N, C-alpha and C positions, 0 to 999 in steps of 0.2 A: 939518576934518572927518578926526572922531576913528576910533580905528585900533585894531584887536585889542588894541596892546599899549597904549593908553590903558584900555581896558575890565580889562587885567589888572593895571595898578597900580591903577585905582580901585579893584578887586574885593580888592584885595592877593592873588592870587594869580597862577600861571602862565599864560603865553600858550598853553601844551599845555592848560592845565585850561579856557581858555576857549573854547577848540576844541572839547575834547571836551564840553562843555557845551552848544553851537551842534549839533554834528553826534549830542548824544544818543550816545556810544560810553563805553564801559567805566564801572565804577563812581565815580557822583558823590555825594557827601552832599546831604541838600535846604537845608541851610545853607548849604552853597557853591555850590550852584547859585543861590538867591537871591538870594545876594553877585554874582553875574555879571550876573543879570540886570536885578537893582537898578541895578550900574553901568552895561550897557548903555542903562536907558531916561534916566540921568539925563546919558548923555552922547548920547544920542540917536543912536546906533551901530547902522548901516545895515551887516550884513553884505555882503563881496563875493560876490552867488550866481554869478558868472561863478567866480570860485576855487574856489565851493564845489562847484560842478556838475563843474570840470576835476578836481576830485579824487574825485568819487563816478564819475566818467566816464558822468555820467546828468544831462542837463538836464532831463526830465519838459518836454518842447517835442515837438511834433506838427506836423509839417508839412501841411498840407491843401492839392491843386492840386483845382478845380473852375474846368468851362468859362467859368460866367460867375454871378457870386454874384445877379444880378440877376434870373435866372430861377427862377418861383415853387419846384422840383422841390430844385433844388441852395440857394436862400436856407435853406428849414424847414432840409434835408439839414444845412448846417451849423452851422444853430443846434442841431440837438439832438445833433450832434456834438461841441460845445461846451459844451454842460451836462452831457452824461457825460463827456467828459474833465477838466471842470474838480473835478465829484466826485470823481475817481481824483487831484487834486493835480496834474493838467496844464493846459498852456496848449496853444492850437490856435494856429498860423503861417496866415493864409488868405494865399491864393496863386491869382488867377484868370485861367486861363492865355489865356482867350478863344479857344482852339484853335487858337493861333500860336504853331509849334514855337520859334521862335526863342524867346520870351517864357518858354515853358514850362522849354525848357533854362535860361535865363536864370535860374528860379526854382527848378530842381533843384542846380545849382549853389550858390547862394546858400544852401539846406536845406541843402547840405553841409558848407558853411563856419559855418555855423553851430549842426555840431553837433546836429541836432535828433537826437529819438531814433528815430522812424521818421515814415515816410510814408504817409499816405491818398490815393490817387490817384485824380479822378476823370474825369482828361481823358488824352487819349493819342493824340498827333500825331508823334512822336518814334521810330527804330527801336527795336524791342526791345532789343538791344544796350546801347543806354543805361541802360536798367530795369536787366537781366541784371546789369550790374557794377556796381551802387549798391553801394556796402559799406552800406548801411541796412536796417533792417528795411521790407519795403514791401508794402501792401493794398492791391487794387484793390475800387472796387466798380461793379457795372453793370457792367462790361465784364472781357475775360479775355486780357491782354496776350500772358501766354505759361506753360506750364504748368505752371514750376518757379516760378511766381509766385500766389498765396494770394490770390481773390475772395470776394467776396460779393455776393449777385445775387439779386434775389426769383425766384418759381420762373416764368419765362415762360410755357413751356411750359404749366403748367393754369392761369396767368392767361387764355392763348388761347382755353382751353377752355373756362373758366366765360365771358367775354362771348359765343362763339360759340354754347354750350347757350341761353344766356339771348337773346338773339334767335329763336332758331328756338322756344323755347317762349313765347316772347312772340307768336306768328305768322309771324315773318320768310318771305319764300320766296324772297328773291332777296338778295343780303347782298354788301356790298364792303367791300374787306379794306384799308388802304392803310396802306402798311409804308415803308421806305426801300429802301435796295438791296439787294437779296439777295446779290449776289455781293461782298459785304463779309463777313466773318467775324464779326457778331455775336451776342451773346446773345440780343439781341430777336427773330434771326429763329422761333429756337423762338414765337415767337407767333404766328409763319405758318405754321411746321408744325404745329402744334396747333387751326390753323384751317382747313387742308387736311384733318385726320384728322377732323374733328369733318362739318363739310358734306358728305363724303364718305359717311360714316360714313350719313346721315342724307337723303342725297339730294338738297340744296339748291343751287338755281342761286348760281352767288357768280360772282365777278371780284377780280381780286388785281389793287390797283393800286400802285406803286414808285415813290416820287418822289423827288427830290432837293433835296428843302426842309429848309433846314438847319433840323435841331429845336431849336436854342437861339435861335431868333431868333424870340422873342414876336411881335413886329408883324407876322410874314407871317400868322401863325396871325388876330389878330385881324382882319386885311385878309379872310382870309378868311372867316372867319364873319361880315363884314360883306356878304360878295358882290364884293368888291374883291379884281383880281388884284394880286400878292406884288410 
């Protein structure tokens, strides 16, 4: 396997010059640049990306931890994230936690060891301190782990408003709202807040049903839709 020293010898330049060409640093004449690239092609030289990344202190790799890649929401989300990351010359390392605290911790440790540039977190089963003490940039989506950690979410309150107002506009006069455990501090609870506000405003009969149904168990939803018990 060819090395950077072989490329330098073939091109008739120093190793430093080859390094500057590969990293596009400093002034290099077009003639010298061409000689280096021609030598790389002839020798089929593949730069050591790990070494280059260590030098730059940037790997252009983003860790993405999600609960279940088979879930339609997360599979589409992961697909879009990978697409836009690639447009920015970044790669995505996908981790499927299955809401398992042990597995999630293993993945976080792995991402730290592999020196990813940041983590996008869509799963949250560990104690908050585990995330606070990460020496990596972290962004969560659809959940707020800690006030000091940035998050991205849809406007849950407005979504609840729109859905409830639509049903009332369609003539519904007794509406059921099915949600998760409201004792949990979830951003989705804002949809329930909006539901309460809208039905109260319009004087509509309503019922709120809390369920412990696993929101990531797609088959359970399919059973309910077909009239079978989960």
